[in-house]
C-alpha positions in Angstrom: -5.8 17.2 9.7 -3.8 14.0 8.8 -2.1 13.9 5.4 -4.4 12.2 2.9 -2.9 9.2 1.1 -3.9 9.7 -2.6 -3.5 7.7 -5.6 -2.6 9.6 -8.8 -3.1 7.4 -11.9 -3.9 7.9 -15.6 -6.4 5.3 -16.8 -8.1 4.4 -20.0 -11.9 4.1 -20.0 -11.5 0.4 -20.0 -9.4 0.4 -17.0 -5.9 0.1 -18.3 -2.9 2.0 -16.8 -0.3 0.7 -19.2 -0.2 -0.9 -22.6 0.7 -4.7 -23.0 4.3 -5.9 -22.7 5.3 -3.3 -20.0 8.8 -4.1 -19.1 12.2 -2.6 -18.6 12.9 0.0 -21.2 9.1 0.0 -22.1 7.6 0.9 -18.8 4.3 2.1 -20.2 3.9 -1.0 -22.5 3.0 -0.7 -26.2 1.2 2.5 -26.8 0.8 3.2 -23.1 2.2 6.7 -23.6 -1.3 7.5 -25.1 -2.5 7.8 -21.5 -0.1 10.7 -20.6 -0.8 13.1 -23.5 -2.5 15.4 -21.1 0.8 16.1 -19.5 1.6 18.2 -22.7 -0.4 20.9 -20.8 1.3 20.4 -17.5 2.7 24.0 -17.6 -0.7 25.6 -18.5 -3.1 27.6 -16.2 -5.9 25.1 -17.0 -7.0 22.0 -15.2 -4.2 19.8 -16.4 -1.6 22.3 -15.1 -3.6 22.5 -11.8 -3.6 18.8 -11.3 0.2 18.4 -12.3 1.1 21.1 -9.8 -0.9 19.4 -7.1 0.8 16.0 -7.5 4.2 17.7 -7.6 3.4 19.4 -4.3 3.0 16.1 -2.5 5.2 15.5 0.5 6.0 11.8 0.1 5.6 9.0 -2.3 4.4 5.3 -1.8 5.1 3.0 -4.8 4.9 -0.6 -5.5 8.1 -2.4 -6.2 7.4 -3.2 -9.8 6.5 0.4 -10.6 9.7 1.5 -8.9 11.8 -0.8 -10.9 10.1 -0.1 -14.3 10.6 3.7 -13.6 14.3 3.1 -13.3 14.0 3.8 -9.6 13.5 7.4 -10.5 17.3 7.8 -10.0 16.5 8.1 -6.3 14.4 11.2 -6.7 10.7 11.3 -7.8 10.4 15.0 -7.1 12.1 17.7 -5.0 13.8 15.0 -2.8 10.7 13.9 -1.0 10.9 10.5 0.8 9.9 7.5 -1.5 8.4 4.4 0.3 8.6 1.3 -1.9 6.1 -1.5 -0.7 7.8 -4.9 -1.3 7.8 -8.6 -0.1 11.5 -9.0 -0.4 14.5 -6.9 0.3 17.7 -8.4 -0.8 20.8 -8.1 1.1 23.0 -5.0 0.1 20.1 -3.6 -2.0 20.0 0.0 -0.7 17.9 2.3 -3.0 19.7 5.6 -4.0 18.6 9.1 -2.9 15.4 9.4 -0.8 13.9 5.9 -1.5 13.6 3.0 1.0 12.0 -0.4 1.0 9.2 -1.2 3.4 7.5 -4.6 3.8 4.6 -3.7 6.0 1.7 -1.7 4.4 0.6 -0.2 7.7 4.1 0.7 8.7 4.6 2.2 5.2 1.4 4.4 5.4 2.6 5.6 8.9 5.9 6.6 7.8 4.7 8.3 4.7 2.2 10.4 6.4 4.8 11.4 9.1 7.2 12.4 6.3 4.7 14.4 4.3 3.8 16.6 7.2 0.7 18.7 6.2 1.1 17.8 2.6 -0.7 14.8 0.8 1.1 11.6 0.0 1.2 10.5 -3.6 0.7 6.7 -4.4 2.1 5.2 -7.6 1.2 1.9 -9.2 -1.6 -0.8 -9.1 0.0 -3.0 -6.5 0.5 -0.4 -4.0 -2.9 1.0 -4.5 -4.6 -2.4 -4.1 -2.6 -3.1 -1.0 -3.5 0.1 0.6 -7.1 -0.2 -0.3 -7.2 -3.8 1.2 -5.8 -2.5 4.4 -8.2 0.4 4.5 -5.4 3.1 4.2 -5.9 4.6 0.9 -7.9 7.9 1.5 -8.3 9.3 -2.0 -8.1 8.5 -5.7 -7.2 11.0 -8.5 -8.1 9.1 -11.6 -7.0 10.9 -14.8 -9.7 9.4 -17.1 -8.4 9.4 -20.7 -10.8 9.2 -23.7 -9.5 6.0 -25.2 -10.0 2.2 -25.1 -6.7 0.5 -24.9 -8.2 -2.9 -25.4 -5.3 -4.7 -23.4 -2.4 -4.1 -21.0 -2.3 -3.7 -17.3 -5.4 -2.8 -15.4 -5.5 -0.7 -12.3 -8.1 -2.9 -10.5 -7.7 -6.4 -11.6 -9.0 -9.8 -10.3 -12.0 -8.3 -8.9 -13.3 -10.1 -5.8 -17.0 -10.2 -4.5 -16.7 -7.2 -2.1 -17.0 -3.6 -3.1 -15.8 -0.3 -1.7 -17.9 2.8 -1.7 -16.4 6.0 -3.3 -17.6 9.6 -3.1 -16.7 11.7 -6.0 -15.5 15.1 -4.5 -14.2 16.8 -7.6 -14.3 16.6 -11.3 -12.1 18.7 -13.6 -12.6 18.4 -17.3 -9.7 19.3 -19.7 -8.4 18.5 -23.1 -8.4 14.8 -23.6 -8.8 13.8 -20.0 -11.2 14.1 -17.1 -9.7 14.3 -13.6 -11.9 12.5 -11.1 -11.1 12.7 -7.5 -12.8 10.2 -5.1 -12.9 9.9 -1.4 -12.7 6.2 -0.4 -15.5 5.5 2.1 -13.9 2.8 4.4 -15.9 0.7 6.8 -13.1 1.0 9.4 -13.3 3.9 11.8 -11.1 6.9 11.3 -10.0 9.3 14.2 -11.2 12.9 14.2 -9.1 14.9 11.9 -8.4 12.2 9.5 -9.4 13.0 5.9 -12.0 10.2 5.9 -13.6 10.8 9.3 -17.3 11.3 9.1 -16.7 14.7 10.8 -15.0 15.9 7.6 -17.5 14.7 5.2 -18.3 17.4 2.6 -20.1 17.4 -0.7 -18.6 17.1 -4.1 -17.4 20.0 -6.2 -17.5 20.3 -10.0 -16.2 22.9 -12.4 -19.6 22.6 -14.3 -22.5 24.3 -12.6 -25.6 22.3 -12.9 -23.7 19.0 -13.2 -23.8 17.4 -9.8 -20.9 15.0 -9.0 -22.6 11.7 -8.5 -20.5 8.6 -7.8 -21.6 5.1 -8.1 -20.0 2.4 -6.0 -16.8 1.0 -7.9 -16.0 -2.7 -7.4 -12.6 -3.1 -6.4 -10.4 -6.2 -5.9 -9.5 -8.2 -2.7 -5.7 -8.3 -2.6 -3.8 -10.6 -0.4 -1.7 -8.7 2.3 1.9 -8.3 1.2 1.2 -8.5 -2.7 2.9 -5.3 -3.8 4.4 -6.3 -7.1 
């Protein structure tokens, strides 16, 4: 089976992934760290620990340029030395990222390289810009949303500037934990996928939930239309 390209993102109930004034030295914005309290349990045997271990087991990373820079370029290593592919519309002469990171200007080329590098493991996606670009190109397979029980009120949204179209999502897993609910969605693209691809109709399966008697029913979420090449 082809490696799924999966977004991992902590988000407030009102759709923010960072507080206001996110900048160098304050990458999560003011009070944005509230969205990551669940990581206090990352070494536990519960759902938070399970999800953290899954994301750290991914075989490649796709990130937007802005996320990459705000994170201090992860000093060249996001985790375990896996390849990092940075979607950007510019590459400055002489700017060669350290470690396992590299710049890519074409979203389809980026997805292809990341899948190949990940082998039989999933590809992790970081950042709103990268997520929206991959969605627009029909290349984002899944979204793991860590939905935090808070209304931030302002900041940076995961899906901003909503367009008139929508993309259907299928909830395939729900894990409830302290202070957060981890929701995994499969993106139902209109474009055809080859057999063996995670989103091929031949691979469709029903949702799972840790709560018997609570079926996972996912309404369609309205997502933005993002111009090709907008990765920041």
